PABA-131671 format. One line per 4 residues: their letters; for each residue x, y, z of N, C-alpha, C. Coordinates in Angstrom, 1 decimal. Example, Ala and Ser with C-alpha at 12.3 -4.5 7.8 and 13.67 -1.06 7.14 Angstrom:
BEGIN
as = 13.2,-5.7,7.8,12.3,-4.5,7.8,13.2,-3.3,7.8  12.8,-2.2,7.1,13.7,-1.1,7.1,12.9,0.0,7.9 $
This chain:
BEGIN
mitr = -22.6,11.3,-20.9,-22.4,10.8,-19.6,-22.8,11.8,-18.5  -23.5,11.4,-17.6,-23.9,12.3,-16.4,-22.9,12.0,-15.3  -22.3,13.0,-14.7,-21.4,12.8,-13.6,-21.8,13.4,-12.3  -21.3,13.0,-11.2,-21.5,13.6,-9.9,-20.1,14.2,-9.5 $
dihg = -20.1,15.5,-9.4,-18.9,16.2,-9.0,-19.0,16.6,-7.5  -18.1,15.9,-6.8,-18.2,16.1,-5.3,-16.9,15.8,-4.7  -16.5,16.5,-3.6,-15.3,16.3,-2.9,-14.1,16.2,-3.8  -14.1,17.0,-4.9,-12.9,17.1,-5.8,-12.8,16.0,-6.8 $
vsip = -13.8,15.2,-6.9,-13.8,14.1,-7.9,-15.0,14.1,-8.8  -14.9,13.7,-10.0,-16.0,13.6,-10.9,-16.3,12.1,-11.2  -17.5,11.6,-10.8,-17.8,10.2,-10.8,-18.9,10.0,-11.8  -18.8,9.1,-12.8,-19.9,8.7,-13.7,-21.1,8.3,-12.9 $
algf = -22.2,8.9,-13.1,-23.4,8.5,-12.3,-23.9,7.1,-12.6  -23.6,6.6,-13.7,-24.0,5.2,-14.0,-22.7,4.3,-14.0  -22.7,3.3,-13.1,-21.6,2.4,-12.9,-22.0,1.0,-13.3  -21.0,0.1,-13.2,-21.2,-1.3,-13.6,-21.0,-2.1,-12.3 $
gtfq = -22.1,-2.8,-11.8,-22.0,-3.6,-10.7,-21.6,-5.1,-11.0  -21.0,-5.7,-10.0,-20.5,-7.1,-10.3,-21.0,-8.1,-9.3  -22.0,-7.8,-8.5,-22.6,-8.7,-7.5,-23.0,-10.0,-8.2  -22.7,-11.1,-7.6,-23.1,-12.5,-8.1,-22.4,-12.9,-9.4 $
ldpq = -21.4,-12.1,-9.8,-20.5,-12.6,-11.0,-19.3,-13.3,-10.4  -19.1,-14.5,-10.9,-17.9,-15.2,-10.4,-16.6,-14.5,-11.0  -15.4,-14.9,-10.5,-14.2,-14.2,-11.0,-14.1,-14.1,-12.5  -14.3,-15.3,-13.1,-14.2,-15.3,-14.6,-15.2,-14.4,-15.3 $
aaet = -16.4,-14.5,-14.8,-17.5,-13.7,-15.4,-17.2,-12.2,-15.2  -16.7,-11.9,-14.0,-16.4,-10.5,-13.6,-15.3,-10.0,-14.5  -14.3,-10.8,-14.8,-13.2,-10.4,-15.7,-13.7,-10.1,-17.1  -14.5,-11.0,-17.6,-15.0,-10.8,-18.9,-15.9,-9.6,-19.0 $
mvak = -16.9,-9.5,-18.1,-17.9,-8.4,-18.2,-17.3,-7.1,-17.9  -16.3,-7.0,-17.0,-15.7,-5.7,-16.7,-15.0,-5.2,-18.0  -14.3,-6.1,-18.6,-13.6,-5.7,-19.9,-14.5,-5.3,-20.9  -15.6,-6.0,-21.1,-16.7,-5.7,-22.1,-17.4,-4.3,-21.7 $
aaki = -17.6,-4.2,-20.4,-18.3,-2.9,-20.0,-17.4,-1.7,-20.2  -16.2,-1.9,-20.0,-15.2,-0.8,-20.3,-15.3,-0.4,-21.8  -15.4,-1.4,-22.7,-15.4,-1.2,-24.1,-16.7,-0.5,-24.5  -17.8,-0.8,-23.8,-19.1,-0.2,-24.0,-19.0,1.3,-23.7 $
gyrh = -18.3,1.6,-22.6,-18.1,3.0,-22.2,-18.2,3.3,-20.7  -18.5,2.2,-19.9,-18.5,2.3,-18.5,-17.1,2.8,-18.0  -17.1,3.7,-17.0,-15.9,4.1,-16.4,-16.0,4.1,-14.8  -17.0,3.5,-14.3,-17.3,3.4,-12.9,-17.6,1.9,-12.6 $
fdta = -16.9,1.3,-11.7,-17.0,-0.1,-11.5,-17.1,-0.4,-10.0  -17.9,-1.4,-9.6,-18.2,-1.7,-8.2,-18.0,-3.2,-7.9  -17.2,-3.4,-6.8,-17.1,-4.8,-6.3,-17.1,-4.8,-4.8  -16.7,-5.9,-4.2,-16.7,-6.0,-2.7,-16.0,-7.3,-2.3 $
qmyh = -15.4,-7.2,-1.1,-14.8,-8.4,-0.6,-15.8,-9.6,-0.6  -17.0,-9.3,-0.2,-18.0,-10.4,-0.1,-18.4,-11.0,-1.4  -18.1,-10.3,-2.5,-18.5,-10.8,-3.8,-17.5,-11.9,-4.3  -16.3,-12.0,-3.6,-15.3,-13.0,-4.0,-14.9,-12.9,-5.5 $
neeg = -14.9,-11.7,-6.0,-14.5,-11.6,-7.4,-13.5,-10.4,-7.7  -12.9,-9.9,-6.6,-12.0,-8.8,-6.8,-10.9,-9.1,-7.7  -10.4,-10.3,-7.7,-9.3,-10.7,-8.6,-9.8,-10.6,-10.1  -11.0,-11.1,-10.3,-11.5,-11.1,-11.7,-11.8,-9.6,-12.1 $
vgrg = -12.3,-8.8,-11.2,-12.5,-7.4,-11.6,-11.1,-6.7,-11.9  -10.1,-7.0,-11.1,-8.8,-6.5,-11.4,-8.3,-6.9,-12.7  -8.4,-8.2,-13.1,-8.0,-8.7,-14.4,-8.8,-8.0,-15.5  -10.1,-7.8,-15.3,-10.9,-7.2,-16.3,-10.4,-5.8,-16.6 $
lkas = -10.1,-5.1,-15.5,-9.7,-3.7,-15.7,-8.3,-3.6,-16.4  -7.4,-4.6,-16.1,-6.2,-4.6,-16.8,-6.4,-4.9,-18.3  -7.3,-5.9,-18.6,-7.6,-6.3,-19.9,-8.2,-5.2,-20.7  -8.9,-4.3,-20.0,-9.6,-3.2,-20.7,-8.7,-2.2,-21.4 $
glar = -7.4,-2.1,-20.9,-6.5,-1.2,-21.4,-6.7,0.2,-20.9  -7.6,0.4,-20.0,-7.8,1.8,-19.4,-6.7,2.2,-18.5  -6.3,3.4,-18.6,-5.3,3.9,-17.7,-6.0,4.0,-16.3  -5.2,3.9,-15.2,-5.7,3.9,-13.9,-6.5,5.2,-13.6 $
ddyf = -6.2,6.3,-14.1,-6.9,7.5,-13.8,-8.2,7.7,-14.6  -8.4,6.7,-15.5,-9.6,6.8,-16.4,-10.8,6.1,-15.9  -10.7,5.5,-14.8,-11.9,4.8,-14.2,-12.0,5.0,-12.7  -13.2,4.8,-12.2,-13.5,5.0,-10.8,-13.9,3.6,-10.2 $
lttk = -13.2,3.1,-9.2,-13.4,1.8,-8.7,-13.8,1.8,-7.2  -14.8,1.1,-6.9,-15.3,1.0,-5.5,-15.1,-0.5,-5.0  -14.7,-0.7,-3.8,-14.8,-2.0,-3.2,-15.3,-1.8,-1.8  -15.7,-2.8,-1.1,-16.3,-2.7,0.2,-15.7,-3.7,1.2 $
vwsd = -15.6,-3.3,2.4,-15.1,-4.1,3.5,-16.2,-4.9,4.1  -16.1,-6.2,4.2,-17.2,-7.0,4.8,-17.2,-6.8,6.4  -18.4,-6.9,7.0,-18.6,-6.5,8.3,-17.8,-7.3,9.4  -17.3,-8.5,9.0,-16.5,-9.3,9.9,-15.1,-8.8,10.0 $
qfqs = -14.8,-7.8,9.3,-13.4,-7.2,9.2,-13.4,-5.8,9.8  -14.4,-5.4,10.6,-14.5,-4.1,11.1,-13.7,-3.7,12.3  -13.1,-4.6,13.0,-12.2,-4.2,14.1,-10.9,-3.6,13.5  -10.4,-2.6,14.3,-9.2,-1.9,13.9,-8.1,-3.0,13.8 $
gdlq = -7.3,-3.0,12.8,-6.3,-4.0,12.5,-6.8,-5.0,11.5  -8.0,-5.6,11.7,-8.6,-6.5,10.7,-9.0,-5.7,9.5  -9.6,-4.5,9.7,-10.0,-3.7,8.5,-8.8,-3.3,7.6  -7.8,-2.8,8.2,-6.6,-2.4,7.4,-6.0,-3.6,6.7 $
tsvv = -5.9,-4.7,7.4,-5.3,-5.9,6.8,-6.2,-6.4,5.6  -7.5,-6.3,5.8,-8.4,-6.8,4.7,-8.3,-5.9,3.5  -8.0,-4.6,3.7,-7.9,-3.7,2.5,-6.6,-4.0,1.8  -5.5,-4.3,2.5,-4.3,-4.7,1.9,-4.5,-5.9,1.0 $
eslr = -5.3,-6.9,1.5,-5.6,-8.1,0.7,-6.5,-7.8,-0.5  -7.5,-6.9,-0.3,-8.3,-6.5,-1.5,-7.4,-5.8,-2.6  -6.5,-5.0,-2.2,-5.6,-4.4,-3.2,-4.7,-5.4,-3.9  -4.3,-6.4,-3.1,-3.5,-7.5,-3.7,-4.3,-8.2,-4.8 $
kldl = -5.6,-8.5,-4.4,-6.4,-9.2,-5.4,-6.7,-8.4,-6.6  -7.0,-7.1,-6.4,-7.3,-6.2,-7.5,-6.0,-5.9,-8.3  -4.8,-6.1,-7.7,-3.5,-5.8,-8.3,-3.4,-4.3,-8.6  -3.8,-3.5,-7.5,-3.8,-2.1,-7.6,-3.2,-1.5,-6.3 $
nhvd = -2.7,-0.3,-6.3,-2.1,0.3,-5.1,-3.2,1.1,-4.4  -4.3,1.4,-5.0,-5.4,2.1,-4.3,-6.7,1.8,-5.0  -7.8,2.0,-4.3,-9.1,2.1,-4.9,-9.6,3.5,-4.8  -10.6,3.9,-5.6,-11.1,5.2,-5.5,-12.1,5.5,-4.4 $
llll = -12.8,4.4,-4.0,-13.8,4.5,-2.9,-13.8,3.2,-2.1  -13.8,3.3,-0.8,-13.8,2.2,0.1,-15.0,2.3,1.0  -15.9,1.4,1.0,-17.1,1.4,1.8,-17.2,0.4,2.9  -17.8,0.7,4.0,-18.2,-0.3,5.0,-19.5,-1.0,4.4 $
hwpn = -19.5,-2.3,4.3,-20.5,-2.9,3.5,-21.9,-3.0,4.2  -21.9,-3.3,5.5,-23.1,-3.3,6.3,-22.8,-2.9,7.7  -23.7,-2.3,8.4,-23.4,-1.9,9.8,-23.1,-3.2,10.6  -22.3,-3.1,11.7,-22.1,-4.2,12.6,-22.1,-3.8,14.0 $
ddip = -23.2,-4.1,14.7,-23.4,-3.7,16.1,-22.5,-4.3,17.1  -21.8,-5.3,16.7,-20.9,-6.0,17.6,-19.5,-5.3,17.8  -19.2,-4.4,16.9,-18.0,-3.6,16.9,-18.3,-2.1,17.0  -17.7,-1.4,17.9,-18.1,0.1,18.0,-17.8,0.8,16.7 $
leet = -18.8,1.5,16.2,-18.7,2.2,14.9,-17.6,3.2,15.0  -17.3,3.8,16.1,-16.3,4.8,16.2,-14.9,4.2,15.9  -14.7,2.9,16.4,-13.5,2.2,16.1,-13.3,1.9,14.6  -14.4,1.5,14.0,-14.4,1.1,12.6,-14.2,2.3,11.7 $
iaal = -14.8,3.4,12.0,-14.7,4.7,11.2,-13.2,5.2,11.4  -12.6,5.0,12.5,-11.2,5.5,12.7,-10.3,4.6,11.8  -10.6,3.3,11.8,-9.8,2.5,10.9,-10.0,2.8,9.4  -11.2,3.1,9.1,-11.5,3.6,7.7,-10.7,4.8,7.4 $
nevr = -10.7,5.8,8.3,-10.0,7.0,8.1,-8.5,6.7,7.9  -8.0,5.7,8.7,-6.6,5.4,8.6,-6.2,4.9,7.2  -7.0,4.0,6.6,-6.6,3.5,5.3,-6.7,4.6,4.3  -7.6,5.5,4.5,-7.6,6.7,3.6,-6.3,7.5,3.7 $
nlgm = -5.9,7.8,5.0,-4.7,8.5,5.2,-3.5,7.8,4.7  -3.5,6.5,4.7,-2.4,5.7,4.2,-2.3,5.7,2.6  -3.4,6.2,2.0,-3.4,6.2,0.5,-3.9,5.0,-0.1  -4.5,4.1,0.6,-5.1,2.9,0.0,-6.4,3.1,-0.7 $
tkhi = -7.0,4.2,-0.3,-8.2,4.6,-1.0,-8.3,6.1,-1.1  -8.8,6.7,-2.2,-8.9,8.1,-2.3,-10.1,8.7,-1.5  -11.2,7.9,-1.4,-12.4,8.3,-0.7,-13.0,7.2,0.1  -13.8,7.5,1.1,-14.4,6.5,2.0,-15.9,6.8,2.1 $
gisn = -16.6,5.7,2.5,-18.1,5.9,2.6,-18.7,4.7,3.3  -20.0,4.6,3.2,-20.7,3.5,3.9,-21.7,2.9,3.0  -22.3,1.8,3.5,-23.3,1.1,2.7,-24.4,0.5,3.6  -25.6,0.6,3.2,-26.7,0.0,4.0,-26.9,0.7,5.4 $
fpta = -26.6,2.0,5.5,-26.7,2.7,6.7,-28.0,3.5,6.7  -28.9,3.3,7.7,-30.1,4.2,7.8,-29.6,5.6,8.4  -30.5,6.5,8.5,-30.2,7.9,8.9,-29.5,8.0,10.2  -30.0,7.2,11.2,-29.4,7.3,12.6,-27.9,6.9,12.5 $
liek = -27.6,5.9,11.7,-26.2,5.5,11.6,-25.4,6.4,10.7  -26.0,7.0,9.7,-25.3,8.0,8.9,-24.8,9.1,9.8  -25.7,9.6,10.6,-25.4,10.7,11.5,-24.2,10.4,12.4  -24.2,9.1,12.9,-23.1,8.7,13.8,-21.8,8.6,13.0 $
avky = -21.9,8.0,11.8,-20.7,7.8,11.0,-20.0,9.2,10.6  -20.9,10.1,10.2,-20.4,11.5,9.9,-19.7,12.1,11.1  -20.3,12.0,12.3,-19.8,12.5,13.5,-18.4,11.9,13.9  -18.3,10.6,13.7,-17.0,10.0,14.1,-15.9,10.2,13.1 $
snlp = -16.2,10.5,11.9,-15.2,10.6,10.8,-14.5,11.9,10.8  -13.2,11.9,10.8,-12.4,13.1,10.6,-12.3,13.5,9.1  -12.7,12.6,8.2,-12.6,12.9,6.8,-14.0,12.8,6.2  -14.3,13.5,5.1,-15.6,13.5,4.5,-16.0,12.1,4.0 $
llcn = -17.2,11.7,4.2,-17.8,10.5,3.7,-18.4,10.8,2.4  -18.1,10.0,1.3,-18.5,10.4,0.0,-19.9,9.9,-0.4  -20.3,8.7,0.1,-21.6,8.1,-0.3,-22.1,7.1,0.7  -23.4,6.8,0.5,-24.0,5.6,1.2,-24.6,4.8,0.1 $
qvey = -24.2,3.5,-0.1,-24.7,2.7,-1.1,-25.9,1.9,-0.5  -27.1,2.0,-1.1,-28.3,1.4,-0.5,-29.2,0.9,-1.7  -30.1,0.0,-1.3,-31.1,-0.5,-2.3,-31.9,0.7,-2.6  -32.1,0.9,-3.9,-33.0,2.0,-4.4,-33.5,1.7,-5.8 $
hpyl = -34.8,1.8,-5.9,-35.5,1.6,-7.2,-36.9,2.2,-7.1  -37.7,2.1,-8.2,-39.0,2.8,-8.1,-39.9,2.3,-7.0  -39.8,1.1,-6.5,-40.7,0.6,-5.5,-40.3,0.8,-4.1  -39.1,1.4,-3.9,-38.6,1.7,-2.6,-38.2,3.2,-2.5 $
sqkt = -39.0,3.9,-1.7,-38.6,5.3,-1.5,-37.4,5.4,-0.6  -36.4,6.2,-1.0,-35.3,6.5,-0.1,-35.2,8.0,0.2  -36.3,8.6,0.2,-36.3,10.1,0.4,-35.7,10.5,1.7  -36.0,9.8,2.8,-35.5,10.1,4.1,-34.0,10.0,4.1 $
vldc = -33.5,8.9,3.6,-32.0,8.7,3.5,-31.4,9.7,2.6  -32.0,10.0,1.4,-31.4,10.9,0.5,-31.4,12.3,1.0  -32.4,12.7,1.7,-32.4,14.1,2.3,-31.3,14.2,3.3  -31.1,13.1,4.1,-30.0,13.1,5.1,-28.6,13.2,4.4 $
lkkh = -28.4,12.4,3.4,-27.2,12.5,2.6,-26.9,13.8,2.0  -27.9,14.4,1.4,-27.7,15.8,0.8,-27.3,16.8,1.9  -27.8,16.6,3.1,-27.5,17.5,4.2,-26.0,17.5,4.5  -25.4,16.3,4.3,-24.0,16.0,4.6,-23.1,16.0,3.4 $
dmll = -23.6,16.5,2.3,-22.9,16.6,1.0,-22.4,15.2,0.6  -23.3,14.2,0.7,-22.9,12.8,0.3,-23.9,12.4,-0.8  -23.4,11.4,-1.6,-24.2,10.8,-2.6,-24.9,9.5,-2.2  -25.9,9.2,-2.9,-26.6,7.9,-2.7,-26.3,7.0,-4.0 $
tayc = -25.7,5.9,-3.7,-25.4,4.9,-4.8,-26.5,3.8,-4.8  -27.2,3.7,-5.8,-28.4,2.7,-5.8,-27.9,1.4,-6.3  -28.0,0.4,-5.4,-27.9,-1.0,-5.9,-29.2,-1.7,-6.0  -29.3,-2.8,-6.7,-30.6,-3.4,-7.0,-31.5,-2.4,-7.7 $
plar = -31.0,-1.6,-8.6,-31.7,-0.5,-9.2,-32.9,-1.0,-10.1  -32.9,-2.2,-10.5,-33.9,-2.7,-11.4,-34.9,-3.6,-10.6  -34.8,-3.6,-9.3,-35.8,-4.3,-8.4,-35.9,-5.8,-8.8  -34.7,-6.4,-9.0,-34.7,-7.8,-9.4,-35.5,-8.1,-10.6 $
aevl = -35.4,-7.2,-11.6,-36.1,-7.3,-12.9,-37.6,-7.1,-12.8  -38.1,-6.6,-11.7,-39.6,-6.3,-11.6,-39.9,-5.2,-12.5  -39.0,-4.2,-12.7,-39.4,-3.1,-13.5,-39.7,-3.5,-15.0  -39.2,-4.6,-15.4,-39.4,-5.0,-16.8,-40.9,-5.2,-17.2 $
kddt = -41.7,-5.5,-16.2,-43.1,-5.8,-16.5,-44.0,-4.8,-15.9  -43.5,-3.6,-15.5,-44.3,-2.6,-15.0,-45.0,-1.7,-16.0  -46.3,-1.6,-16.0,-47.0,-1.0,-17.1,-46.7,0.5,-17.1  -46.5,1.2,-16.0,-46.2,2.6,-16.0,-44.8,2.8,-16.7 $
liai = -43.8,2.0,-16.3,-42.5,2.2,-16.9,-42.5,1.8,-18.4  -43.2,0.8,-18.7,-43.3,0.4,-20.1,-43.9,1.6,-21.0  -45.0,2.2,-20.4,-45.7,3.2,-21.2,-44.8,4.5,-21.3  -44.1,4.8,-20.3,-43.2,6.0,-20.4,-42.1,5.6,-21.4 $
gkeh = -41.6,4.4,-21.4,-40.5,4.0,-22.3,-41.0,4.1,-23.7  -42.2,3.8,-24.0,-42.7,3.9,-25.4,-42.7,5.3,-25.9  -42.9,6.3,-25.0,-42.9,7.7,-25.4,-41.5,8.1,-25.9  -40.5,7.4,-25.4,-39.1,7.8,-25.7,-38.4,6.7,-26.5 $
gksa = -39.1,5.7,-26.9,-38.4,4.6,-27.7,-37.4,3.9,-26.8  -37.7,3.7,-25.5,-36.8,3.1,-24.6,-37.5,2.0,-23.9  -36.7,1.1,-23.2,-37.3,0.0,-22.4,-37.6,0.5,-21.0  -38.4,-0.3,-20.3,-38.7,0.0,-18.9,-37.4,0.1,-18.1 $
tqvt = -36.4,-0.8,-18.4,-35.1,-0.8,-17.7,-34.4,0.5,-17.9  -34.4,1.0,-19.2,-33.7,2.2,-19.5,-34.4,3.4,-18.8  -35.7,3.4,-18.8,-36.4,4.5,-18.1,-36.1,4.5,-16.6  -36.0,3.3,-16.0,-35.7,3.2,-14.6,-34.3,3.8,-14.3 $
lrwl = -33.3,3.4,-15.1,-32.0,3.9,-14.8,-31.8,5.4,-15.1  -32.6,5.8,-16.1,-32.6,7.3,-16.4,-33.2,8.0,-15.2  -34.3,7.5,-14.6,-35.0,8.1,-13.5,-34.0,8.2,-12.3  -33.1,7.2,-12.1,-32.2,7.3,-11.0,-31.1,8.3,-11.3 $
vqqd = -30.4,8.3,-12.4,-29.3,9.2,-12.6,-29.8,10.6,-12.9  -31.0,10.8,-13.2,-31.6,12.2,-13.4,-31.9,12.8,-12.0  -31.7,12.1,-10.9,-31.9,12.7,-9.6,-30.6,13.2,-9.1  -30.7,14.4,-8.5,-29.5,15.0,-7.9,-29.0,14.1,-6.8 $
hvma = -27.7,14.0,-6.7,-27.0,13.2,-5.7,-27.2,11.7,-5.8  -27.6,11.2,-6.9,-27.9,9.8,-7.0,-27.0,9.2,-8.1  -26.4,8.0,-7.8,-25.7,7.2,-8.8,-26.4,5.8,-8.8  -26.2,5.0,-9.9,-26.7,3.7,-10.0,-25.7,2.7,-10.5 $
ipks = -25.7,1.5,-10.0,-24.7,0.5,-10.4,-25.4,-0.9,-10.8  -26.2,-0.9,-11.9,-26.8,-2.1,-12.3,-25.7,-3.1,-12.7  -26.0,-4.4,-12.4,-25.0,-5.4,-12.8,-25.6,-6.2,-13.9  -24.8,-6.8,-14.7,-25.3,-7.6,-15.8,-24.2,-8.7,-16.2 $
gspk = -24.7,-9.9,-16.4,-23.8,-10.9,-16.9,-23.9,-11.0,-18.5  -24.6,-10.1,-19.1,-24.9,-10.2,-20.5,-24.3,-8.9,-21.2  -23.4,-9.0,-22.1,-22.9,-7.8,-22.8,-24.1,-7.0,-23.5  -25.1,-7.7,-24.0,-26.2,-7.1,-24.7,-26.9,-6.2,-23.7 $
naka = -27.2,-6.7,-22.5,-27.9,-6.0,-21.5,-27.1,-4.8,-20.9  -25.8,-5.1,-20.7,-24.9,-4.0,-20.2,-24.9,-2.9,-21.2  -24.9,-3.2,-22.5,-24.9,-2.1,-23.5,-26.3,-1.3,-23.5  -27.4,-2.1,-23.3,-28.7,-1.4,-23.3,-28.8,-0.5,-22.0 $
nfdi = -28.2,-1.0,-20.9,-28.3,-0.2,-19.7,-27.5,1.1,-19.8  -26.5,1.1,-20.7,-25.7,2.3,-20.8,-26.3,3.3,-21.8  -27.3,2.8,-22.5,-27.9,3.6,-23.6,-29.0,4.5,-23.0  -28.7,5.4,-22.1,-29.7,6.2,-21.4,-29.4,7.7,-21.4 $
fdfe = -28.4,8.1,-22.2,-28.0,9.4,-22.2,-28.5,10.3,-23.4  -29.4,9.7,-24.2,-29.9,10.4,-25.3,-31.4,10.8,-25.2  -31.9,10.7,-23.9,-33.3,11.2,-23.7,-33.4,11.7,-22.3  -34.4,12.4,-22.0,-34.6,13.0,-20.7,-36.1,12.8,-20.3 $
lsqn = -36.3,12.5,-19.0,-37.7,12.3,-18.5,-38.2,13.7,-18.0  -39.5,13.9,-18.3,-40.1,15.1,-17.8,-40.3,15.1,-16.3  -40.6,16.2,-15.7,-40.9,16.3,-14.3,-42.1,15.4,-14.0  -43.1,15.4,-14.8,-44.3,14.6,-14.6,-43.9,13.1,-14.7 $
emak = -43.1,12.7,-15.6,-42.7,11.3,-15.7,-41.9,10.9,-14.5  -41.0,11.8,-14.1,-40.2,11.5,-12.9,-41.1,11.3,-11.7  -42.1,12.1,-11.5,-43.1,12.0,-10.4,-43.9,10.7,-10.5  -44.3,10.3,-11.7,-45.1,9.1,-11.9,-44.2,7.9,-11.4 $
isnl = -43.0,7.9,-11.7,-42.1,6.8,-11.3,-41.9,6.8,-9.8  -41.7,7.9,-9.2,-41.5,8.0,-7.8,-42.7,7.6,-7.1  -43.9,7.8,-7.6,-45.1,7.4,-7.0,-45.4,5.8,-7.0  -44.5,5.1,-7.7,-44.6,3.6,-7.7,-44.1,3.0,-6.3 $
arpd = -43.5,3.8,-5.5,-42.9,3.3,-4.2,-44.1,2.8,-3.4  -43.8,1.7,-2.7,-44.8,1.1,-1.8,-44.1,0.6,-0.5  -44.9,0.5,0.6,-44.4,0.2,1.9,-43.6,-1.1,1.9  -44.0,-2.1,1.1,-43.3,-3.4,1.1,-42.3,-3.5,-0.1 $
grmi = -41.8,-2.4,-0.5,-40.9,-2.4,-1.7,-39.5,-2.9,-1.5  -39.1,-3.0,-0.2,-37.7,-3.4,0.0,-37.5,-4.9,-0.3  -36.4,-5.2,-1.1,-36.2,-6.6,-1.5,-35.0,-7.2,-0.8  -34.0,-6.4,-0.3,-32.8,-6.8,0.3,-33.0,-6.5,1.8 $
dpef = -33.2,-7.5,2.6,-33.5,-7.3,4.1,-33.0,-8.5,4.9  -31.7,-8.8,4.9,-31.1,-9.9,5.6,-31.4,-9.8,7.2  -31.2,-10.9,7.9,-31.5,-10.8,9.3,-30.6,-9.9,10.1  -29.4,-9.7,9.5,-28.4,-8.8,10.2,-28.6,-7.3,9.8 $
apkw = -29.6,-7.0,9.0,-29.9,-5.6,8.6,-30.2,-4.7,9.7  -29.8,-3.4,9.6,-30.1,-2.5,10.7,-31.6,-2.1,10.7  -32.0,-1.4,11.6,-33.4,-0.9,11.7,-33.6,0.2,10.6  -34.3,-0.1,9.6,-34.5,0.8,8.5,-35.3,2.1,8.8 $
ddaa = -35.1,3.1,8.1,-36.0,4.3,8.2,-37.3,3.9,7.6  -38.4,4.5,8.2,-39.7,4.3,7.6,-39.7,4.8,6.2  -40.4,4.1,5.3,-40.5,4.6,3.9,-41.2,6.0,3.9  -40.7,6.8,3.1,-41.2,8.2,3.0,-41.9,8.4,1.6 $
């Protein structure tokens, strides 16, 4: 297992995502993922499956200190008061007294970021989360969030895969001693049919998916949270720690990035950084 050691915590670089899993599927898959070996799990208020994730973690038999759990506050709860209340509700659903990491899910221009960051700091100080961070923040907003926060921000969770360069964002995060957590790491399964990734995989006896996930976790300051509704695929995704990509192979994969590589771009998205 590759870990990211930062701000006094050691986090498995490969986590298990639960986006688009309903509560029952989340419960089943989280328990199965734990059996496979995953110790880093990701959910969100907007996924409407926190209760299932919590049940899955209970069913896994893992001690609370043996896994790292992230949830995210949806942007309609960013006002001070609303945010704190929403976190209490998330903890009730998860049946836990704290999460390991609490993120702001998307920026919200309608509520002052300074107010939201202050509320995020408060729930950290109250012990409802051990660490705090952001998600889907471009560099201009990363800088503001860091400025407004009295506590360290641990990560920015963003779309990241071979077709989308996040160099600008990653360089900014490194400057502030923050991690990048990659969601949509398999580019909505596009990597499965990529000739470059397939060819590199053949050299290692691995699939294009495994090569992609290895490329991500082999990068300094990067973590990845592929989601899967299939135990077979979840196991395959985890089988990436017995090989290493060369610098040349890493560069070939990075060179797959393209200007139109972004796949998650809702109408409420912020102004993204130019692809680098």
